[in-house]
C-alpha positions, 0 to 999 in steps of 0.5 A: 389919646391917653399916653401922658404926653402933650400933642401939638398939631400945627404947621411950621408957617404958622406964627401962633404954632411957632410961639407955642413951640417957643413957650414949651421949649423955653419952659422945658415942657416936652411935647409931640409935634404933629405937622398938619401940612405933611401928615393928612391924619394930623390935619383930619384930627384938627378938623374933627377936633375943631368942628370942621375948621383947621385951627392951629395950633391945637394942643391936646393935654394928657388930661384930655383938655384942649387949647386952640390958638392959645395965648402965652397967658393961657399956656402959662395958666395951664401950667401954673406959671407966670406969662 
């Protein structure tokens, strides 16, 4: 994925996904949402990226790096912000 966008894979029922979405919205950071419940390809991507595990949110950044179930502090550090 090399399209200069942040891609977040997750599900609406997931509290960590809701927290990460809130972090992005609060900080005016654009991202593309991929619902792993309604999109089988998104669910498979998550399993492949996490060695067979369905761990969400899985967030892919334009530089190719990935954060899995990141805390707000980890997200803040990624963007050079205070948590």
